[in-house]
N, C-alpha and C positions, 0 to 999 in steps of 0.2 A: 548213375544211369548212362551221364554223357562222358563221364572220363573212359566209360568200357567201349563207349561206340567211337570213341574218337584212339583208342588202343588196337582196335578191333582194323583201323582202318590203315594205322601203322603198321600194322602186321599183314593186312593186304599188299600195301606198298612194297613191303621189303619182302617178299614171298612173290608175288608176283615180278619186282624184277628182276628177281635171281634166277627162276623161271623161265623170264623172254631171252635174258642173259645166254642161258643155254640151250635155249630153242633155237636161237639166230646162230648162234656159236655151230651149230649142227647142219643147219641151213646152208651157215659159210663154207662150212668143211663138204658137203655133199654139193654146193656150185665150185670150190675149187677143184673136186675132185671128179668129174661130172663124166665120169668111167662108162656107164650103162642109163643113158638118159632114158630108155624107155623105162625103167623101173625108179631112178633115183626122180623124176618129174611128182610122182604119185606121191615118194615119201616126203617130198618140201612140203606138197601141200597140205599132209599130214600133220607135218611140223607147226603151220600156221597157226593149228589149233590150239595153243598152247597160250598164246600172247594174245588172241583173241578173249580163251577165257579166263585170262587172268585178269584182262581189261573188263571184262564183264561183271568179275567179281567186284574188282574196285568202285565200279559205277552203283553196283547195286547196294552198294555199300554209303557208298558217297551221297548220291545223288537221287535219291529212290524215283522222283518222278521221272526220269531218263531210262533208269529202270527196264521199263516196257517196250523202248526203242529197242535196245542194245541189247534185251534178250532174244526180240523178233530177229536183230542178225545175226546173233548167236545160232538161234535154231536154222536159220536157212543155209549159216556155212556147215552149220553138223551134218544136215542133210546132203550136202554139196562132199562134205568130208566123205559119208558113209560110201557114195558112191565110187569116189576115189580110192576107197579103200578096196571095196568089190574088185576095181579094175586094177588095183597093185596087184590082189590074188588072181586077178586074171593072167595080167603080164607075166609074174610067177610060174604059171601054169602053161606057159609061152602060148595063150591064147589067141587067135587071129585077129580079134576087136581089141588089144587093148591099148 
């Protein structure tokens, strides 16, 4: 039983690091090609959701006692991302409050 838990932690680390690398690369690309700041700032805020979820998945497996605190932060950021997604849609439609 312990070996399965350790294996799950290791898989979580590997795939979490891979997703973080891809997400950081996309953030870097958006920042170096910051041609449409009105839209790209929302996209960058959405891309930060991937590392936060990866970190949350690892903490949930490795440190069960910390899970509640990390989940609370993740849920707050998820609500913020939903607002940013709505703002992105408004910006795509050339809304006045974007």
